[in-house]
N, C-alpha and C positions, 0 to 999 in steps of 0.2 A: 207485146210491146214493140215499137218500132224504134230502131235505132239508126242514125245516120251513119255513112260509110265509114268515117273515122272511128266513131265510137264502136262499130261492129268489129273492126279489125283489132282494136285495143281489147275488146271484150273477150274475143275468141282467140287471143293470142296464146294462152296455155294449150289449146288444142292443136293449134298450128305449130308450137314448138314440140309436143308430142308427135304429131305427123313428120316433121323434119328428122327427129330422133328416129321414127320408124324407117323412114327413107335411108338413113345412116346405116342402120342396121342391115336393111335390104342390101346394100352396098358391101358391108362386111362379108355376108353370105355369099355374094356373087364373086367377090375377090378370093374367098377361100377354094374356089375351084381352080384358081392358077397357081396354089402352092404346091412345091414339089414334094414336101413331106406329108404322107396322109395323117399323121398325127396332129400336126400343126392345122391341116385343113379341118379336120374333125374339131379341133379346139375352137378354132374360128367359126365355124358353123355353128356350134353349140352357143357360143357367147352371143353371135348375131342372133340366132333364133330366140335365146332368153330375152336380149334387149329388144327385140322385134315385139314378143309378147307381152313385155311389160310396159314399154312406150305405148304401143297400140291399146293395151287394156286401159292405162290412164287416160290417153287422150279420149276413148270411148266414154269413159266415166264423166270427165269434164265435159264432153259435148252434151251429152244426155242431161247433166245437172243444169248447164247453161241453158240449154233449150227449155227444160221445165222452168226455170226461173222467168224466163221472157213470156210464158204462157199467163193468161188472166185467169183469175180464180173467182168464180161465181158467188155472189152474195145475192139472196132473193130477199125481198122487203115486199112490204104492203104499200108503199108510197110510190108516188109519181117520181119520174126522172128529175125534175126540178126540184123537189122536196129533198131528195137523195143529194143532189149537188149540193143545195144548201148546207145540209149537215156536213157534207165532206169538206167544202169549203170552210166551214166554220172550224172543223178539226185542223185543216192545214194552217189557218190564221193562229190558233191557241197554240199549236206546237212550235210555231215559228218557222214553218218549212216556206221555201222560196217557190213562188209559182211561175213555172216556165210557160204553160199553154193552159187557157182558160177558153173554153166555148161553153157558154151557160147551158145548163141542161143536158149537154153531150158529152163534154170530157175535160178533164182537169190532170195536169201533170206538174210535177213539182219536185223539188229536192230537199232532202232534209238537211238539217244543220250538220256540219262536220265539226271535228275536233281536231287539234294539232297531230294526234296519234290515231283517229279514225276518220277516214273520208265518208261524206254524206252518201245517201242512197236516192235514186230516183223512184218516183211513186206515180204510176200512171192508173188514173180511174177513168173508166167509161159507164156511161150512163143509157141504159136501154129498157125504157118502159120502167117496170118495178124491179129490173135485176141491175146490180151494180157489180161491174167487172173491174177487178183490182189486180195489178201487177206492181212487184217491186224489184229492182235489182241493184246491185252495189254501182256506184256512180261510174257509168261507162266511160267517163274521161279518165278516170284511173286504171280501168281494168277489172278483170273477174277477181274476186276474192271469195275464198272458201269460209273466212272467218266472218264476214259480212253477210253471209246467206242468213245467218240466224237474226240478225236485224231486220233484215228484210222480211222474214217470216213474222217478225214482231210488229212491223208498219202494217203489213195486210191484216194480221189478227187486230191491231188497233182500229183499223177501219170498220172491220167487221162488227168489233165488239161496239163501235160508237153507234153503227146502224142500228144495232140490236137493242141497245139501251134506250134510243130514241124511240124505237118501236113500243117498247114497255111502258115509257114515260109519256 
């Protein structure tokens, strides 16, 4: 899924914050070399190393999850791209999702409805022959949300189930 520059900055902010904290930990480790007491230097190096491992590890986890969420999931069907497009477009309309981009038979992108306590998600669907590619992320205007990832999975599954049920019917 493609995000514009501002959305990308907000979406990857947690990873950037972890990177910043890792840099601060490296600065702590470098500063420990200038301390006169060996005991203080060892303590500061240990604290910096622990912080570096924790912030770096958390940043890596965020980055991997965020990159995975931006990837499209494949749904194979026995229909043409235009038939799949019509089915997904009808699903968008029935669920009250707002359409952001619509290129008939090729691409559909929209946002789900948000509530005062939960922001909506962005859903992008591409149609390539009989294949449907689906991606869903938390609203990039808000940023990345670990809690919202479950709803994004539900949106992808809802589109897959809709295509599968139409195939049986």
